[in-house]
C-alpha positions in Angstrom: 0.0 0.0 0.0 1.4 3.4 -1.0 1.7 6.3 1.5 -1.1 8.2 -0.4 -3.4 5.2 -0.1 -2.7 4.8 3.6 -3.3 8.5 4.1 -6.6 8.1 2.3 -7.8 5.5 4.7 -6.5 7.4 7.7 -8.5 10.4 6.6 -11.8 8.5 6.1 -11.6 6.2 9.1 -14.2 8.1 11.0 -16.8 7.8 8.3 -15.7 4.5 6.6 -18.7 2.5 7.8 -21.1 5.1 6.6 -19.5 5.0 3.2 -19.3 1.2 2.8 -22.4 -0.2 4.4 -25.2 0.0 1.9 -27.5 -1.8 4.3 -27.3 -4.4 7.1 -28.9 -6.9 4.6 -26.1 -6.3 2.2 -23.4 -7.0 4.8 -25.3 -10.1 6.1 -25.7 -11.4 2.5 -22.1 -11.0 1.6 -20.8 -12.3 4.9 -22.9 -15.5 4.5 -21.2 -16.0 1.1 -17.8 -15.4 2.7 -18.4 -17.9 5.5 -19.6 -20.5 3.0 -16.7 -20.0 0.6 -14.1 -20.1 3.4 -15.8 -23.3 4.6 -15.4 -21.8 8.1 -15.3 -24.2 11.1 -15.8 -23.2 14.7 -12.2 -24.1 15.4 -10.6 -22.2 12.6 -8.0 -19.5 13.0 -9.1 -16.8 10.6 -7.1 -13.8 9.4 -8.9 -10.8 7.9 -6.1 -9.2 5.9 -7.0 -5.6 5.2 -9.8 -5.7 7.7 -10.4 -1.9 7.9 -12.9 -1.2 10.6 -13.8 -4.8 11.0 -17.2 -4.7 9.3 -17.0 -8.2 8.0 -15.0 -9.7 10.9 -17.7 -8.6 13.3 -20.5 -10.0 11.1 -18.7 -13.3 10.7 -18.7 -13.7 14.5 -22.5 -13.0 14.5 -23.1 -15.7 12.0 -20.5 -18.2 13.2 -19.0 -17.6 16.7 -15.5 -18.9 16.2 -13.6 -20.3 19.2 -10.4 -18.4 18.2 -10.1 -14.6 17.8 -10.3 -13.3 14.3 -6.9 -11.6 13.5 -7.7 -8.2 12.0 -4.7 -6.9 10.1 -4.6 -3.4 8.6 -1.8 -0.8 8.0 -4.1 2.0 9.2 -4.1 2.4 13.0 -7.1 4.7 12.7 -9.2 2.1 10.9 -8.3 -0.5 13.5 -9.2 1.9 16.3 -12.8 1.8 15.0 -13.1 -1.9 15.7 -15.0 -2.6 18.9 -13.1 -3.7 22.0 -13.9 -7.4 21.7 -11.5 -10.1 22.8 -12.8 -12.1 19.9 -11.1 -9.6 17.5 -7.3 -9.3 17.7 -6.0 -6.1 16.0 -2.7 -6.1 14.2 -1.3 -2.9 12.8 0.7 -4.1 9.8 0.7 -4.2 6.0 -0.2 -7.5 4.3 3.2 -8.5 3.1 4.9 -7.8 6.4 2.3 -9.8 8.3 2.5 -12.7 5.9 6.2 -13.0 6.4 5.8 -13.7 10.1 6.0 -17.3 11.3 2.4 -17.7 12.3 0.0 -20.5 11.5 -3.7 -20.0 10.5 -6.4 -21.9 8.7 -8.2 -19.4 6.7 -7.4 -15.9 5.2 -9.9 -13.3 3.9 -8.8 -10.5 1.6 -11.8 -8.3 0.8 -11.3 -5.5 -1.7 -7.7 -4.9 -0.7 -5.6 -6.9 -3.2 -5.4 -4.0 -5.6 -3.4 -2.1 -2.9 -0.7 -4.7 -2.7 2.2 -4.1 -5.1 4.0 -7.5 -4.8 1.1 -9.9 -5.0 3.2 -12.8 -6.0 5.4 -12.4 -2.8 2.2 -12.2 -0.7 0.8 -15.4 -2.0 4.1 -17.3 -1.7 4.4 -16.0 1.9 0.8 -17.0 2.8 1.0 -20.5 1.4 3.4 -22.0 4.0 1.6 -20.3 6.9 -1.8 -21.9 6.0 -2.6 -25.3 7.5 -3.3 -28.3 5.2 -6.7 -27.7 3.7 -6.4 -24.0 4.4 -8.2 -21.5 2.2 -7.3 -18.0 1.1 -10.4 -16.2 -0.2 -9.9 -13.0 -2.2 -12.9 -10.7 -3.0 -12.4 -8.1 -5.7 -14.4 -6.2 -8.2 -14.5 -7.4 -11.8 -12.5 -5.7 -14.6 -15.5 -3.5 -15.5 -18.2 -2.0 -13.2 -21.5 -0.3 -13.9 -21.6 1.9 -10.8 -23.2 5.3 -11.2 -19.8 7.0 -11.4 -18.4 9.6 -13.8 -16.7 8.4 -17.1 -13.2 9.7 -16.2 -13.1 7.5 -13.1 -14.6 4.5 -14.8 -11.9 4.6 -17.5 -9.2 5.0 -14.9 -10.6 2.1 -12.9 -10.5 -0.3 -15.9 -6.9 0.6 -16.5 -5.8 0.0 -12.9 -8.0 -2.9 -11.6 -6.1 -6.2 -11.4 -7.7 -8.9 -13.5 -8.9 -12.0 -11.5 -7.5 -14.3 -14.1 -4.0 -12.9 -13.6 -4.4 -13.3 -9.8 -5.5 -16.9 -10.3 -2.3 -17.6 -12.2 -0.2 -16.1 -9.4 -2.1 -18.1 -6.8 -1.6 -21.3 -8.8 2.1 -20.5 -9.1 2.3 -20.2 -5.3 0.9 -23.8 -5.0 -2.8 -23.1 -4.5 -5.7 -24.9 -6.3 -7.9 -22.1 -7.5 -11.6 -21.8 -8.1 -13.4 -18.7 -9.4 -17.0 -17.7 -8.6 -19.1 -14.6 -9.1 -21.5 -13.0 -6.6 -24.1 -10.3 -7.3 -26.3 -8.2 -5.1 -28.8 -5.6 -6.3 -28.3 -2.2 -4.7 -30.8 0.6 -4.4 -29.6 3.8 -2.8 -30.8 7.4 -2.4 -29.1 9.6 -5.0 -28.1 12.2 -2.5 -26.5 9.6 -0.3 -24.5 8.1 -3.1 -23.3 11.5 -4.4 -22.1 12.2 -0.8 -20.2 9.0 -0.9 -18.5 10.0 -4.1 -17.8 13.4 -2.7 -16.1 11.7 0.2 -14.1 9.5 -2.2 -15.6 6.2 -0.9 -13.7 4.2 -3.5 -10.0 4.6 -3.0 -9.3 5.3 -6.7 -11.3 8.5 -6.3 -8.4 9.9 -4.2 -6.5 10.5 -7.4 -9.0 13.1 -8.5 -8.8 16.7 -7.3 -11.6 18.5 -5.6 -12.3 20.3 -8.8 -12.4 17.0 -10.8 -14.7 15.4 -8.2 -17.1 18.4 -8.4 -17.1 18.1 -12.2 -17.8 14.4 -12.0 -20.7 15.1 -9.6 -22.1 17.6 -12.0 -21.9 15.0 -14.8 -23.7 12.5 -12.6 -26.4 15.1 -11.7 -27.1 15.6 -15.3 -27.2 11.9 -16.1 -29.5 11.0 -13.2 -31.5 14.2 -13.1 -34.8 12.3 -13.2 -33.8 9.8 -10.5 -34.1 10.1 -6.8 -32.9 6.5 -6.2 -30.0 4.8 -8.0 -30.1 1.1 -8.9 -27.1 -0.9 -9.8 -25.6 -4.4 -9.2 -22.7 -4.8 -6.7 -20.7 -7.6 -8.3 -17.8 -9.5 -6.7 -15.3 -12.0 -8.0 -14.6 -14.7 -5.4 -11.1 -16.2 -5.8 -10.9 -19.3 -3.6 -7.4 -20.6 -3.2 -7.0 -24.0 -1.5 -3.9 -25.4 0.0 -4.5 -29.1 -0.7 
């Protein structure tokens, strides 16, 4: 993660949950898919790598009360500070590659929408593989190569140029020794236009940090024209589930 990216997350830590929780139903739905894909067992040691404020770690514990604390790893201390004081959540302030290099054993690893921040993905996968127990699973959630979010054209073009392709990641995972399966999950989102525009203004997607205040304002004006007749925005939230098994 670059310094600018880390600064971005430090800056939005106080409002992160407001920006990223479309609804409780959305978090419950996606968490249920995560629990199933990870094949989580009560006795598993789970690492949430790039946990942020622990939105999904906390929901996992609601759906499956694990016997061991979930290890929440994030390079932003401010994001970690927003995680509730719960002895079932162990906070670790570190970047993914540094954490993966430590001689620690775990059964399952979740990386949700953080893989694009990691420069040396090959090193990360090769470091995680020996740390996982036999039968361990690394689950990576990322957005597809193209998205149909109600965002301005300049951002969408930039996103398509910078988003890692899941097929390339699958090859790196296989090269590290994993058996890889690819799945796709979709959830229909309906959100008030004013709420979504506020999210864009606050740069809820990290890629928006590359745009100046003037560019963000111009983008919002573009969206206001495009969705002038709408009060509610409808779009599909799509995720690629990369499931990497250590056989």
